N, C-alpha and C positions, 0 to 999 in steps of 0.2 A: 753445603747447607748454611744458610745464614742464621745467626743467633738473634736476629731482630724479631721482635714480637709483631705479629700481624694484628690488624683490628679484630679479627675473629678470635684470636688467642686472648686478646685483652678482654673482650666481652665475656669469654668463657671463664676468665680468672676473677671476674667481679663476684664479690660475695652476695649471697641471697639474703637480703636484709628485710627485717620485719619490725615495724615500729608500732608499739601498742601503748595505750594510755592506762595507767594504773588507777586504783580507787581514788587516789588523791589528785588525779588530773595530770600527773607527771608523765611525760613521754619517755619510754624506754626502748632502745633499739637493740635488737638481737640479730645474730647471724644464724640462719637455718643451716644446720649441719647435715640433717637427714630428715626424711619423712617416710612414714609407712602406715599401713593399715593393720590393725589387730582386732580380730573378732568384729569386723564391720565398722570399727571406729578409726578415724584418721588421727595420727599423732605426729607431732613435730619434735625433733631434738634440736634445741637451740642453746647458744651461749651468748652472754652479753657481748655486744659488738664493741671492738676497739679499733678505731680508725688507723692509728699509728702502730705498725707491727712491732716497733721497739717497746711498746707498752703492753705487749701480750703477756697474760698471766698464765703460766704453765698449769696452775691449779684452778683454772676457770671451771666453774660448776656447770655441768650439763643439766639443762632444764628440760623436762618433758612436758609438752603441752598437748591437751586434747582439743581437737577441732570439732565443734558442734554447730548446729543451726537452730534458730528459733524464728519467731514471727518477724524479727527485725533483720534476719540474715545470719551470716556466719559469725561465730565468736570463738575465742580460745580461752581455755582454763588451764592453769597449772595443775598437773596431776598430783594430788596429795594423799590419795588413798593408798596405804602401804601395799596391799595386795596387787592392785592395778599397777602401781609404780614398779614393783618387782617384776611382774610379768612383762610389761612393755619395756622396762629398762633392759631386761635380758635380751629381748628382740633387738633393740638398738645396739646393745653391746656386741652381739654376734655380727650384725650388719656392719658396724664401724670397724670391727676387727678385720673383716673381709675387705672392706673398702680401703683401709689404710695398711693392709697386710701386716697386722700386729700379731706377733708371736708371744705366747705366755712367757717364754724364757726371757724375752726382752724386758718384761715388766718386773721380774724378780730381782734384777740387778740393783 
């Protein structure tokens, strides 16, 4: 078996990026880590995107965004309601633990 990456493998390895404009007109790019639906509402778990892996921050903050629609189309809001954030955050926590095979004992060290 060859250790060479195929074009299909390279495409799969590309991050899912999302560029949004904030209230001040500044563009911010995020990497989408996961997406799910909770109680009929779609949510994204994102982290600020860092192009150079050497600059990755181990303490990068996971941001949960709610996807909604209005007359102008689709939009995204950062979830800031504490109750909603806890509920959706718990769903993402469980999904990411399963996705990355995280064991609680690994976190306690």
